[in-house]
ZANU-407721 format. One record per atom (N, C-alpha, C, O): residue in three letters; x, y, z. Coordinates in steps of 0.05 Angstrom, whole numbers, padded with zeros to 5 digits, always signed. Each point is the difference from the previous one (the first is absolute). Example, Ala and Ser with C-alpha at 12.3 -4.5 7.8 and 13.67 -1.06 7.14 Angstrom:
ALA+00264-00114+00156/ALA-00018+00024+00000/ALA+00018+00024+00000/ALA+00021+00000+00013/SER-00028+00021-00027/SER+00016+00024+00001/SER-00015+00022+00014/SER+00010+00022+00004/
This chain:
MET+00017-00024+00000/MET-00017+00024+00000/MET+00017+00025+00000/MET-00001+00016-00019/GLY+00018-00013+00039/GLY+00017+00023+00001/GLY-00014+00027+00004/GLY+00000+00016-00019/GLY-00011-00011+00042/GLY-00015+00025+00005/GLY-00030-00005+00000/GLY-00009-00020+00010/GLU-00005+00040-00019/GLU-00030-00002-00001/GLU-00008-00022-00018/GLU+00010-00003-00023/PRO-00029-00014+00032/PRO-00011-00021-00018/PRO-00014+00012-00024/PRO-00014+00020+00002/THR+00018-00033-00025/THR-00013+00009-00025/THR-00027-00013-00002/THR-00007-00018+00016/LYS-00009+00027-00035/LYS-00026-00012-00004/LYS+00003-00029-00007/LYS-00016-00017+00009/GLN+00037+00010-00024/GLN+00005-00028-00007/GLN+00006-00016+00025/GLN-00008-00023+00002/ASP+00023+00035+00017/ASP+00005-00014+00026/ASP-00026-00006+00015/ASP-00004-00022+00010/TRP-00014+00041-00010/TRP-00026-00003+00014/TRP-00016-00022-00013/TRP-00012-00017+00014/VAL+00011+00017-00040/VAL-00015-00021-00015/VAL+00011-00028+00006/VAL-00015-00019+00006/LYS+00041+00017-00007/LYS+00013-00025+00005/LYS-00004-00009+00030/LYS-00006-00023+00005/ALA+00008+00042+00013/ALA-00004-00006+00029/ALA-00028-00010+00005/ALA-00004-00018+00015/GLU-00016+00031-00028/GLU-00027-00009+00004/GLU-00005-00028-00010/GLU-00014-00016+00013/LYS+00026+00009-00036/LYS-00003-00027-00011/LYS+00013-00020+00019/LYS-00012-00021+00006/ILE+00036+00027+00004/ILE+00014-00018+00018/ILE-00017-00003+00026/ILE-00003-00022+00010/PHE-00007+00045+00000/PHE-00017+00000+00024/PHE-00024-00018-00003/PHE-00005-00017+00018/ARG-00010+00021-00039/ARG-00024-00016-00004/ARG+00006-00030-00003/ARG-00014-00017+00012/ARG+00035+00010-00026/ARG+00008-00028-00003/ARG+00008-00012+00027/ARG-00008-00022+00007/ALA+00023+00037+00009/ALA+00010-00010+00026/ALA-00024-00003+00019/ALA+00000-00019+00016/CYS-00020+00037-00017/CYS-00022-00001+00018/CYS-00018-00024-00005/CYS-00014-00009+00018/GLU+00015-00002-00042/GLU-00016-00024-00006/GLU+00007-00024+00018/GLU-00017-00017+00005/SER+00042+00016+00003/SER+00009-00022+00017/SER-00001+00005+00030/SER+00008-00017+00016/LEU-00017+00041-00009/LEU-00001+00007+00029/LEU-00028-00005+00011/LEU-00020+00005-00013/GLY+00019-00014+00038/GLY-00025-00004+00013/GLY-00009+00025+00014/GLY+00015+00020+00002/PRO-00040-00020+00008/PRO-00011+00024+00014/PRO+00015+00008+00025/PRO-00002+00023+00009/GLU+00018-00041+00002/GLU+00015+00007+00024/GLU+00022+00020-00006/GLU+00012+00012+00018/GLN-00006-00008-00044/GLN+00020+00019-00008/GLN-00011+00028-00005/GLN+00015+00020-00004/ASP-00042-00017+00005/ASP-00013+00026-00005/ASP+00012+00021+00020/ASP+00003-00005+00024/GLY+00002+00028-00035/GLY+00011+00022+00016/GLY+00030+00001+00002/GLY+00011+00020+00008/ARG+00002-00041-00017/ARG+00030+00000+00001/ARG+00010+00017-00024/ARG-00015+00006-00018/ILE+00040+00000+00019/ILE+00013+00017-00020/ILE+00017-00017-00018/ILE+00016-00017+00010/MET-00018+00020-00036/MET+00016-00014-00019/MET+00020+00019-00012/MET-00007+00021-00012/ALA+00033-00028+00014/ALA+00021+00015-00014/ALA+00004-00015-00027/ALA+00003-00024+00000/ILE-00002+00040-00021/ILE+00002-00012-00027/ILE+00025+00010-00014/ILE+00005+00024-00001/ASP+00011-00043-00008/ASP+00024+00006-00016/ASP-00008-00002-00029/ASP-00003-00023-00010/VAL-00001+00045-00004/VAL-00010-00002-00027/VAL+00021-00011-00020/VAL-00006-00008-00022/LEU+00032+00008+00030/LEU+00021-00010-00017/LEU-00001-00031-00001/LEU+00005-00012-00021/THR-00010+00000+00044/THR+00000-00030+00001/THR-00027-00012+00002/THR-00003-00024-00006/GLY-00017+00040+00014/GLY-00027-00011+00004/GLY-00004-00013+00028/GLY-00021-00011+00005/GLU+00041+00013+00011/GLU-00001-00011+00027/GLU-00017+00017+00018/GLU-00001+00025-00003/THR-00013-00038+00022/THR-00016+00015+00020/THR+00008-00009+00028/THR+00010-00023+00004/PHE-00013+00041+00015/PHE+00008-00005+00027/PHE-00022+00012+00018/PHE-00009+00022-00004/LEU+00000-00038+00024/LEU-00021+00009+00018/LEU+00010+00008+00027/LEU+00019-00011+00010/GLY-00033+00031+00002/GLY+00006+00009+00027/GLY-00025+00011+00012/GLY-00019+00006-00014/ASP+00019-00003+00040/ASP-00024+00011+00014/ASP-00001+00030-00004/ASP-00022+00012+00001/THR+00045+00001-00005/THR+00001+00029-00006/THR+00018+00004-00024/THR+00013-00019-00009/GLU-00013+00043-00001/GLU+00017+00007-00023/GLU+00030-00005+00008/GLU+00015-00010-00015/ARG-00009+00018+00040/ARG+00028-00004+00009/ARG+00007-00030+00002/ARG+00022-00007-00008/ASP-00040-00009+00017/ASP+00005-00029+00002/ASP+00004-00012-00028/ASP+00018-00016-00005/ALA-00036+00023-00014/ALA+00002-00010-00027/ALA+00027+00009-00013/ALA+00013-00015-00014/TYR-00006+00040+00019/TYR+00026+00010-00010/TYR+00023-00015+00011/TYR+00020-00006-00014/ALA-00021+00000+00041/ALA+00022-00014+00013/ALA+00004-00028-00013/ALA+00023-00008-00006/VAL-00045-00006+00001/VAL+00002-00026-00013/VAL+00011+00002-00028/VAL+00018-00014-00008/ALA-00030+00033-00007/ALA+00008+00004-00028/ALA+00029+00009-00003/ALA+00015-00011-00017/SER-00006+00029+00034/SER+00027+00011-00003/SER+00021-00020+00008/SER+00023+00002-00008/ARG-00030-00022+00025/ARG+00019-00021+00007/ARG+00005-00018-00024/ARG+00022-00010-00005/THR-00044+00006-00011/THR+00003-00017-00023/THR+00011+00015-00024/THR+00016-00011-00015/ARG-00024+00035+00012/ARG+00008+00017-00023/ARG+00011+00027+00010/ARG-00013+00020-00004/PRO+00037-00020+00017/PRO+00011+00025+00010/PRO+00004+00021-00022/PRO+00008-00006-00022/GLY-00015+00031+00029/GLY+00005+00022-00018/GLY-00022+00003-00021/GLY+00000+00020-00015/ARG-00020-00037+00015/ARG-00022+00002-00020/ARG-00021+00019+00010/ARG-00001+00007+00024/GLU-00016+00002-00042/GLU-00023+00017+00007/GLU-00025-00018-00003/GLU-00001-00017-00018/PHE-00019+00022+00034/PHE-00024-00016+00000/PHE-00024+00018-00001/PHE+00000+00023+00009/ILE-00022-00035-00019/ILE-00026+00013+00001/ILE-00016-00016+00020/ILE+00001-00024+00001/PHE-00015+00039+00016/PHE-00015-00013+00022/PHE-00030+00002-00004/PHE-00010+00022-00007/MET-00004-00044+00011/MET-00029+00000-00002/MET-00012-00017+00023/MET+00013-00018+00011/ARG-00037+00026-00004/ARG-00014-00014+00022/ARG-00016-00023-00011/ARG-00016+00003-00019/VAL+00019-00027+00031/VAL-00014-00024-00008/VAL-00029+00001+00011/VAL-00006+00010+00021/GLY-00012-00022-00037/GLY-00028-00002+00009/GLY-00018+00022-00010/GLY-00022+00003+00012/ARG+00030+00012-00031/ARG-00017+00021-00011/ARG-00009-00008-00028/ARG+00014-00015-00014/ASP-00038+00023+00007/ASP-00010-00006-00027/ASP+00018+00013-00021/ASP+00003-00011-00022/VAL+00007+00034+00028/VAL+00018+00014-00018/VAL+00026+00004+00015/VAL+00000+00005+00024/PRO+00023-00008-00037/PRO+00025+00005+00013/PRO+00000+00027+00014/PRO-00008+00020-00012/HIS+00018-00020+00036/HIS+00002+00025+00016/HIS+00029+00007+00002/HIS+00015-00013+00015/PHE-00007+00033-00030/PHE+00029+00008+00000/PHE+00007+00013+00027/PHE-00014+00018+00009/ILE+00036-00027+00002/ILE+00009+00012+00025/ILE+00025+00018-00005/ILE+00001+00022+00010/GLY+00017-00032-00025/GLY+00024+00015-00005/GLY+00021-00016-00016/GLY-00004-00023-00005/ALA+00025+00037-00001/ALA+00022-00013-00014/ALA+00026+00011+00010/ALA+00003+00024+00003/PHE+00016-00041+00001/PHE+00028+00009+00006/PHE+00018-00023-00003/PHE+00025+00003+00004/
């Protein structure tokens, strides 16, 4: 990504998010998903900080887009 996410990053993140949510149960509702749009990997945490901690251990130095699980429409939280 390198800075502000582009529209293409958002579109890709939403596709990854929807695909990943298909395999999650209702117990994951409300959790935060960190999305690496370069690899398609997703990481879950109870907060944005938790999701980032898990994601950055696996992909240090990467930027992630964050969305909340359990919404009919992806709920963007932030990117860094």
